Backbone as a ProteinNet text record, in pm:
[ID]
protein_1_A
[PRIMARY]
MHYLQHLSYFGIFLLLALLDVLIPLPEEIILILVGYTVYFGTLDPFLTILVAIAAFLAGDNTTFWLSRGGNRLIARWTTKSATPLIERYSQKMRSKAGITLLIMTFVPSIRFFAPIVAGSVRTPWRVFIFYDLVAVGLYVSVYLLAGYFFHSQINGIIKEFEMLGHLMIYVLLLAIGIALGIFMKKQEQQK
[TERTIARY]
13293.7	13305	13337.5	13304	13333.7	13485.1	13573.7	13726.8	13771.6	13711.3	13760.3	13726.8	13633.3	13602.2	13708.6	13756.1	13906.7	14003.9	14044.1	14188.6	14252.4	14344.8	14452.3	14532.9	14590.3	14674.4	14774.5	14850.2	14910.5	14863.5	14692.7	14656.5	14592.5	14571.2	14532.5	14629.7	14759.9	14875.1	14917.3	14905.9	14930	14828	14714.8	14598.3	14592.3	14617.7	14633.4	14766.2	14889.9	14998.3	15009.6	14922.7	14929.7	14802.7	14692.2	14594.5	14587.1	14682.6	14706.4	14723.7	14846.8	14897.1	14823.6	14782.6	14716.6	14558.8	14514.1	14356.1	14293.5	14216	14150	13991.3	14010.5	13914.8	13929.5	13845.8	13871.6	13898.3	14019.3	14045.6	13987.2	13873.4	13759.9	13700.9	13624.3	13539.7	13613.6	13729.1	13795.7	13820.2	13857.1	13877.6	13767.3	13667.9	13512.9	13490.7	13504.7	13486.4	13555.6	13666.4	13779.4	13729.6	13677.8	13643.7	13505.7	13440	13312.1	13322.2	13426.6	13443.1	13521.8	13624	13662.1	13578.8	13453.8	13336.1	13289.3	13315.2	13233.5	13313.6	13459.2	13538.9	13617.3	13746.1	13839	13960.8	13973.9	14073.1	14035.3	14150.6	14138	14140.6	14049.5	14049.9	14152.5	14229.8	14349.5	14460.1	14436.6	14602.5	14568.2	14426.7	14408.3	14445	14428	14464.6	14608.4	14664.5	14828.8	14878.8	14824.8	14855.8	14800.8	14710	14689.3	14756	14806.7	14866	15039.2	15056.2	15195.3	15200.3	15101.3	15070.3	15069	15016	14969.8	15147.1	15203.2	15330.4	15423.5	15419.6	15510.7	15478.1	15357.1	15313.7	15370.2	15337.5	15352.2	15534	15596.8	15730.8	15817.8	15752.4	15807.4	15793.3	15662.8	15650.2	15704.9	15710.7	15797.6	15972.1	16020.3	16144.6	16178.6	16043.3	16118.6	16067.7	15982.9	15957.8	16069.2	16115.8	16243.2	16350.7	16392.2	16508.2	16488.2	16357.4	16321.1	16295.7	16231.3	16194.2	16113.9	16138.5	16116.4	15961.8	15934.3	15807.3	15715.3	15735.5	15632.7	15627.7	15767.5	15741.9	15665.7	15633.8	15564.4	15434.7	15423.2	15261.7	15222.3	15283	15242.1	15203.3	15311.9	15291.9	15164.5	15138.5	15008	14870.1	14896.2	14768	14801.2	14880.1	14903.6	14792.6	14724.8	14624.8	14654.3	14607.4	14610.8	14602.5	14532.3	14499.5	14613.6	14677	14817.8	14921.7	14909.6	15023.4	15033	14861.9	14863.5	14924.5	14880.9	14952.8	15074.4	15148.9	15293.7	15337.4	15258.3	15301.4	15332.5	15168.1	15187.4	15267.4	15312	15381.7	15528.8	15582.1	15702.9	15688	15583.9	15598.9	15524.1	15443.5	15360	15336.5	15465	15461.7	15388.3	15342.1	15287.8	15123.6	15090.9	14916	14889.7	14975.2	14974.8	14942.4	14997.1	15014.5	14871.8	14857.6	14723.4	14567.5	14609.2	14472.8	14491.4	14597.6	14589.3	14557.9	14578.1	14506	14405.5	14318.2	14144.7	14098.1	14156.8	14089.5	14088.4	13973.9	13940.3	14010.4	14063.6	14166.3	14290.5	14298	14417.3	14572.9	14489	14583.9	14701.9	14691.4	14780.4	14896.2	14892.7	14979.6	15024.4	15011.3	15069.4	15228.5	15262.6	15403.8	15479.5	15407	15467	15507.1	15405.8	15445.5	15536.2	15505.3	15621.8	15778.8	15778	15923.2	15959.7	15882.9	15919.8	15952.5	15888	15943.6	16037.9	16111	16227	16190.3	16049.9	16034.9	16116.7	16188.4	16267.1	16181.1	16243.3	16206.9	16135.6	16214.3	16141.8	16010.2	16015.4	15889.5	15791	15827.3	15704.6	15641.9	15743.4	15710.1	15640.3	15673.1	15572.6	15465.6	15445.4	15305.3	15226	15294.1	15247	15172	15258.8	15218.3	15075.2	15098.4	14977.8	14854.5	14880.3	14790	14705.7	14794.3	14748.4	14682.8	14751.2	14689.2	14539.3	14498.1	14360.3	14296.2	14343.2	14269.1	14234.9	14320.3	14279.5	14176.3	14220.8	14120.8	13959.4	13954.3	13853.2	13744.4	13814.7	13738.7	13723.8	13802.1	13806.9	13727.6	13712.3	13636.3	13475.9	13487.1	13326.4	13250.3	13359.2	13309.8	13281.5	13341.1	13324.8	13228.3	13196.4	13083.8	12942.6	12957.1	12809.8	12816.8	12843.6	12815.1	12686.2	12577.9	12451.7	12384.8	12445	12395.2	12454.6	12567.7	12642.4	12581.6	12568.8	12495.3	12354.5	12296	12176	12189.2	12302.8	12311.9	12343.4	12422.8	12446.7	12368.5	12260.5	12153.5	12061.9	12049.9	11994.2	12063.4	12194.3	12271.7	12218	12211.5	12168.5	12052.2	11949.4	11818	11825.8	11881.7	11913	11965.3	12079.4	12105.9	12046.6	11962	11847.7	11757.6	11698.5	11610.6	11668.3	11788.8	11887.3	11871.5	11882.9	11871	11753.4	11627.2	11490.5	11502.9	11510.2	11507.6	11578.6	11662.9	11756.3	11691.8	11641.7	11612.3	11453.9	11409.5	11250.8	11297.1	11391.4	11467.2	11484	11565.6	11625.1	11459.1	11368.2	11264.2	11184.3	11172	11100.7	11155.9	11321.8	11365.6	11368	11353.4	11354.5	11218.1	11130.4	10979.2	10940.9	11006.2	11008.9	11083.9	11216.2	11295.2	11209.3	11154.6	11089.7	10956.7	10902.5	10783.1	10787.6	10911.5	10989.4	11009.1	11069	11099.6	10989.5	10883.6	10784.8	10711.5	10707.1	10613.4	10705.4	10831.5	10908.9	10891.9	10841.3	10810.8	10710.6
3685.9	3783.8	3773	3671.9	3618.3	3633.3	3599.6	3596.2	3711.2	3829.3	3935.3	4039.4	4030.5	4110.9	4079.5	3967	3912.5	3989.7	4063.7	4048.8	4187.2	4173.6	4263.1	4340.4	4450.1	4537.5	4417.2	4329.5	4236	4137.4	4088.2	3994.3	4079.6	4197.8	4266.1	4265	4297	4291.7	4166.8	4097.2	3929.6	3929.5	3930.5	3873.7	3972.5	4086.3	4160.3	4154.8	4141.5	4105.4	3946.7	3872.6	3747.2	3687.5	3812.6	3800.3	3758.3	3811.2	3797.7	3641.4	3605	3491.4	3341.9	3365	3208.8	3238.7	3330.1	3344.5	3406.3	3321.5	3338.8	3432.1	3540.1	3613.9	3755.2	3817.3	3947.7	4058.4	4126.7	4237.1	4332.2	4359.6	4459.8	4422.9	4301.3	4262.7	4243.4	4219.6	4190.7	4312.7	4444.9	4565.3	4602.1	4600.2	4672.1	4586.8	4463.2	4389.6	4422.6	4437.4	4496.6	4656.7	4755.7	4885.4	4881.2	4766.5	4758.6	4702.4	4618.3	4557.3	4693.1	4746.9	4864.7	4948.7	4966.8	5031.6	5022.2	4870.7	4784.4	4784.9	4782.4	4750.3	4826	4779.6	4853.1	4904	4898.3	4930.8	5092.2	5130	5279.8	5313.8	5364.8	5358.9	5389.9	5525.9	5556.2	5463.4	5406.1	5304.6	5205.9	5151.9	5041.9	5071.9	5157.5	5228.9	5228.4	5253.8	5275.2	5139.2	5030.1	4911.7	4831.3	4853.1	4802.9	4828.9	4975.2	5027.2	4954.5	4947.4	4861.7	4738.7	4663	4533.8	4490.5	4576.7	4599.9	4653.9	4743.8	4764.7	4659.3	4585.5	4478.9	4378.4	4339.9	4234.5	4288.8	4419.7	4424	4478.3	4520.8	4519.8	4378.9	4284.4	4141.4	4110.3	4093.7	4040.1	4147.1	4260.4	4355.9	4292.5	4265.5	4255.9	4096.7	4017.2	3881.9	3856.3	3940.4	3971.1	4020	4125.3	4205.6	4089.8	4028.3	3927.7	3809.7	3798.2	3660.1	3558.2	3556.5	3445.5	3344.9	3231.2	3117.5	3107.9	3069.9	3077.3	3198	3306.3	3414.3	3412.2	3403.4	3404.6	3289.2	3145.4	3022.3	3074.8	3131.6	3148.4	3261.4	3360.6	3458	3428.4	3356.1	3283.4	3180.8	3132.5	3060	3134.9	3243.8	3322.7	3444	3463	3608.2	3591	3721.4	3754.2	3830.5	3867.3	3999.7	4146.1	4110.8	4223.7	4244.7	4153.7	4221.9	4231	4172.9	4202.5	4326.7	4394.3	4531.7	4650.4	4582.5	4679.6	4704	4547.8	4544.2	4656.9	4681.5	4790.5	4923.9	4927.5	5079.1	5104.4	5000.9	5014.1	5047.5	5024.6	5068.3	5216.3	5249	5414.2	5502.6	5447.2	5548	5450	5447.3	5348.8	5382.8	5540.3	5565	5539	5603.1	5623.9	5459.1	5380.3	5228.8	5195.6	5203.8	5149.9	5187.9	5332.8	5386.3	5302.3	5271.8	5205	5071.1	4996.1	4832.9	4862.9	4924.4	4913.8	4894.7	5005.2	4982.5	4869.6	4830	4691.6	4582.4	4554.3	4419.9	4288.1	4209.3	4098.6	4133	4244.5	4301.7	4334	4403	4479.2	4400.6	4273.8	4172.8	4156.4	4166.3	4181.3	4291.1	4424.8	4528.1	4537.8	4512.7	4484.7	4360.2	4281.7	4159.5	4222.3	4311	4372.5	4477.5	4564.3	4705.6	4609.8	4470.5	4452.2	4384.4	4317	4246.1	4335.9	4436.1	4550	4647.3	4608.5	4687.2	4825	4851.3	5013.3	5006.4	5152.8	5174.2	5193.6	5121.1	5109	5233.6	5353.7	5460.6	5513.5	5471.9	5522.5	5404	5297.8	5215.1	5241.4	5247.4	5266.8	5423.3	5509.6	5603.4	5602.4	5565.1	5562.8	5439	5333.5	5176.7	5271.5	5347.4	5417.7	5470.7	5550.8	5668.9	5595.6	5482	5394.8	5316.3	5279.1	5161.9	5245.5	5370.3	5454.9	5502.5	5555.1	5558.1	5434.4	5315.9	5198.4	5172.1	5158.6	5097.5	5206.7	5338.2	5440.5	5403	5436.4	5394	5282.8	5176.9	5058	5047.9	5081.5	5058.6	5176.4	5292.4	5416.3	5358.8	5296.7	5240.4	5134.6	5043.7	4964.2	5015.8	5123.3	5203.2	5299	5371.8	5466.2	5401.7	5278.6	5201	5065.1	5102	4972.9	4945	5018.9	4982.4	4942.7	4939.4	4883.1	4767.4	4723.4	4589.4	4496.4	4608.8	4476.8	4446.7	4493.8	4477.6	4342.3	4357.5	4252.8	4098.1	4142.2	4005	3976.4	4025.6	3979.1	3922.7	3969.3	3915	3751.3	3739	3638	3490.9	3587.8	3527.4	3444.9	3514	3492.9	3353.9	3404.5	3301.6	3160.5	3185.6	3055	3004.7	3051.7	2964.7	2922.2	2952.5	2916.4	2816.3	2822.9	2688	2545.8	2579.6	2485.3	2402.5	2488.1	2460.3	2352.8	2382.5	2314.9	2217.4	2220	2053.2	1983.8	2028.9	1939.5	1899.2	1957.1	1924.3	1819.3	1814.6	1750	1608.4	1635.7	1491.7	1389.4	1497.3	1445.2	1362.8	1436.4	1381	1257.6	1277.4	1152	1028.7	1045.6	958.7	889.4	956.2	905.1	814.8	842.7	770.1	657.5	639.5	548.3	443.5	492.6	418.7	352.3	438.6	368.6	282.8	288.1	167.1	40.8	76.1	-64.1	-135.6	-38.9	-95.4	-205.4	-153	-179.4	-324.1	-337.9	-458.4	-559.4	-538.3	-615.3	-716.2
14866.9	14910	15069.8	15122.9	15257.3	15233.2	15169.5	15174.8	15161.6	15051.4	15054.4	15145.3	15235.9	15355.8	15441.6	15467.8	15549.7	15490.5	15407.4	15319	15390.9	15427.1	15454.8	15354.9	15397.9	15291.9	15206.9	15268.8	15229.7	15123	15175.1	15098.4	14971	14985.7	14847.1	14757.4	14788.8	14757.5	14665.3	14724.3	14677.3	14564.8	14607.8	14523.2	14393.9	14378.6	14289.9	14184.3	14267.4	14183.6	14144.3	14160.7	14113.7	14018.2	14024	13949.8	13837.5	13708	13571.9	13590.5	13634.7	13614.3	13680.4	13805.2	13908.4	13886	13858.6	13894.8	13790.5	13732.3	13599.4	13621.2	13679.3	13699.2	13648.2	13617.7	13548	13652.5	13638.1	13717.2	13726.6	13658.9	13678.1	13798.4	13799.2	13898.1	14023.7	14029.6	14167.2	14250.9	14184.6	14175.5	14246.6	14172.5	14226.9	14366.8	14354.7	14500.3	14598.9	14576.2	14691.4	14708.3	14630.8	14675.7	14741.8	14722.6	14803.9	14930.7	14944.1	15069.8	15132.7	15101.7	15162	15237.9	15151.2	15212.9	15334.4	15364.7	15505.7	15573.2	15535.5	15641.7	15679.1	15787.9	15813.1	15736.7	15608	15516.3	15465.5	15445.9	15424.9	15278.5	15222.6	15057.6	14989.1	15045.1	14972.7	14963.2	15127.8	15112.2	15031.2	15023	14973.8	14792.6	14743.4	14608.2	14577.4	14657.9	14665.3	14687.2	14748.3	14753.3	14640	14579.2	14474.1	14332.4	14356.1	14223.4	14249.8	14377.7	14386.9	14338.5	14366.1	14320	14186.5	14116.4	13969.1	13893.9	13976.4	13936	13938.8	14046	14069.1	13952.8	13950.6	13854.2	13672.2	13666.7	13528.5	13515.5	13591	13587.1	13598.2	13683.5	13642.4	13503.3	13450	13323.1	13226	13244.7	13106.6	13130	13245.6	13231.3	13178.7	13243.6	13160.4	13016.9	12984.4	12823.1	12758.3	12803.4	12771.6	12749.9	12827.3	12866.2	12759.2	12710.7	12612	12712.8	12799.3	12874.5	12781.3	12755	12709.3	12716.2	12873.9	12905.9	12857.7	12903	12831.3	12685.3	12611.5	12470.6	12420.9	12482.3	12432.9	12461.8	12581.2	12635.3	12520.4	12483	12426.7	12270.3	12209.1	12083.5	12076.1	12188.4	12204.3	12197.7	12277.4	12255.3	12175.9	12114.9	12016.1	11929.5	11917.4	11798.2	11722.7	11589.9	11526.4	11607.8	11675.4	11821.8	11866	11912.6	12001.1	11895	11775.3	11678.5	11657.2	11609.7	11590	11729.8	11818.7	11965.2	11936.7	11931	11907.2	11822.8	11720.4	11617.4	11671.9	11721.1	11778.4	11903.3	11952.3	12078.3	12026.9	11920.6	11868	11803.5	11802.1	11737.9	11856.2	11889.1	12050.2	12175.2	12238.1	12366.7	12445.6	12491.6	12627	12585.1	12478.9	12452.7	12435.1	12364.6	12359.4	12489.4	12580.2	12704.6	12782.2	12782.6	12821.9	12795	12619.3	12566.3	12639.5	12614.4	12670.3	12786.6	12896.6	13023.4	13022.8	12964.8	12965.8	12891.9	12799.7	12722.9	12800.3	12810.7	12893.4	12844.5	12918.3	12900.2	12804.4	12773.7	12674.1	12777.1	12893.5	12987.8	13042.8	13024.8	13090.4	12958.6	12854.7	12747.9	12719.2	12801.5	12764.4	12803.3	12953.5	12964	12890.3	12825.7	12750.5	12644.4	12557.1	12429.4	12467.4	12562	12601.1	12602.7	12649.4	12668.6	12556.8	12495.7	12367.6	12302.9	12266.1	12160.6	12216.1	12329.3	12375.8	12433.4	12437.1	12491.1	12602.2	12603.2	12702.6	12876.4	12958.7	13106.3	13130.8	13136.4	13193.9	13127.3	12995.3	12917.5	13001.3	12973.3	13014.8	13185.3	13262.9	13408.5	13397	13354.4	13366.1	13310.8	13199.8	13128.7	13208.1	13217.7	13334.4	13453.6	13539.7	13634.5	13676.8	13543.8	13507.6	13458	13384.1	13355.4	13445.2	13537.2	13665.4	13753	13788.9	13885.8	13839	13701.5	13682.1	13660.3	13657.8	13645.1	13771.6	13854.7	13991.4	14077.5	14057.7	14115	14043.1	13946.2	13868.9	13936.6	13926	13969	14076.4	14190.8	14332.5	14354.7	14320.5	14355.7	14325.8	14189.5	14174.7	14276.4	14312.1	14388.3	14553.5	14577.1	14695.6	14689.3	14606.4	14579.8	14553.8	14474.4	14429.4	14513.2	14637.7	14723.4	14736.1	14747.8	14731.4	14636.4	14535.1	14371	14387.9	14436	14426.3	14530.1	14657.1	14759.1	14714	14655.9	14573.4	14456.9	14403.7	14305	14357.8	14478.7	14596.7	14620.4	14661.7	14746.1	14636.9	14508.7	14390.8	14352.6	14353.3	14350.7	14472.8	14559	14700.8	14694.6	14643.2	14620.6	14520.5	14407.5	14282.3	14352.1	14436.7	14489.2	14564.9	14665.3	14732.7	14663.8	14553.5	14438.7	14405.9	14356.8	14314	14429.2	14512.1	14644.8	14638.5	14632.3	14619.7	14523	14404	14275.3	14261	14337.2	14338.6	14447.3	14511.8	14603.7	14584.3	14524.3	14422.2	14353.3	14268.3	14161.3	14225.1	14337.1	14414.4	14429.2	14518.1	14564.8	14443.4	14353.4	14239.3	14189	14168.5	14127.2	14206.9	14347.7	14442.5	14451.4	14436.9	14431.3	14298.6	14205.7	14090.2	14070.2	14150.3	14148.4	14238.5	14387.8	14477.2	14399.6	14325.8	14253.5	14150.7	14104.9	13971	14065.8	14194.3	14271.5	14342.7	14376.6	14416	14296.3	14162.9	14059.8	14016.5	14055.1	14035.6	14108.7	14247.1	14341.5	14326.2
[MASK]
+++++++++++++++++++++++++++++++++++++++++++++++++++++++++++++++++++++++++++++++++++++++++++++++++++++++++++++++++++++++++++++++++++++++++++++++++++++++++++++++++++++++++++++++++++++++++++++++

């Protein structure tokens, strides 16, 4: 949270554009936390939504074109993680690309595969960009605004985790104290 509070629009763009590739965190959680910080910060909610949409579109288009061009890294990566679910989406993408892109965007952990599947089945770019724009616009708006409007509930959750963190420190210190006491008692008995 400390780092998210100091993000600029450029920082938000980089975080979200590289999110699937480099950062192993669920996008939904990051978007909610960005929306939460927007409530308390100096960032404009509307502009933040536009920056987030642009970031996802940049990442999605890059992945789309790499998979469409047969990039070996993406092909190898997707074959390692390909599941029957992804195969089923590939079949649906061939027949109904638009609705499949919309559905894949809102399925957790599957959104990343939407541009890969679309590119690998040769979905026309105009179809892809239109539906990806609609899907990403809805996706970003829902999660960012959820973080923005439910900031008080999120603040309560964060405080609970802080309390849990303090409790864990006390338990750890107590455990260290007991361990040291036992160690010192054994040392004393050996003498």
